[in-house]
C-alpha positions, 0 to 999 in steps of 0.5 A: 526513516523509510517510506514504504509505498505499497500497491495492493488489491483493494478487497485486502485493504482491511486485512493489511490495515489490521495487520499494520495496527497490530504491530503498532502502525497508527498512521496510513494514507490510502489512495485509489489508484488504477494500474497494471503490470504483468496482469495486463488487464482483462476483457469484459462483456457489457450489453453485448459488446466485449471491451477490454479493462486496461487499468485495474483498480488497486489501492496505494498505501503510504506509510513512514516508519522508523527503520527499526519497524521497517521489517515488521511493516513489510512482513505484515503487508506481504502477509496480509495482502497475499492471495497467491495470484497475479496482481497481488501488488508490490512494495516500494521502500525509500529513505526519508530524510525529514519529517515535520508534524505540523501542529506541533513542530515535532520532527523525525521519529517524534513526528511519525 
C-alpha cells in the first residue's frame, strides 16, 4: 500500500477529486495549507501600502491506495492539477505498512 500526499492549487481541487473518483478512488483527506517553494510568494497592495505575502494558499490531499492503483492515481492528479505555471504543486509517495478500519477491524487492502 502507498500513501500519496499531493500539494495543489486550491482552485484545482474539484478537478482532482473528479479525476480520482473516475478511476475508483473513494477516500481522500483534504486540508487547507499554506506554503511556498520556488514560487516564493508575491507582493500585494492594500490601502496604499505594499506588503509581501510569503505563504500562498494550497490544498493538501492525502490518499492511501493499493500498489496496483498507484500509477493511475498519480497520473490522475498530475493531469487534473496541471496548469503549466509555477506553483502547480508536488506529489509525495511513501509506503504504508498497515491500515485498520476502526469500525469493522478490517485491515490493509480491505480497509482502504
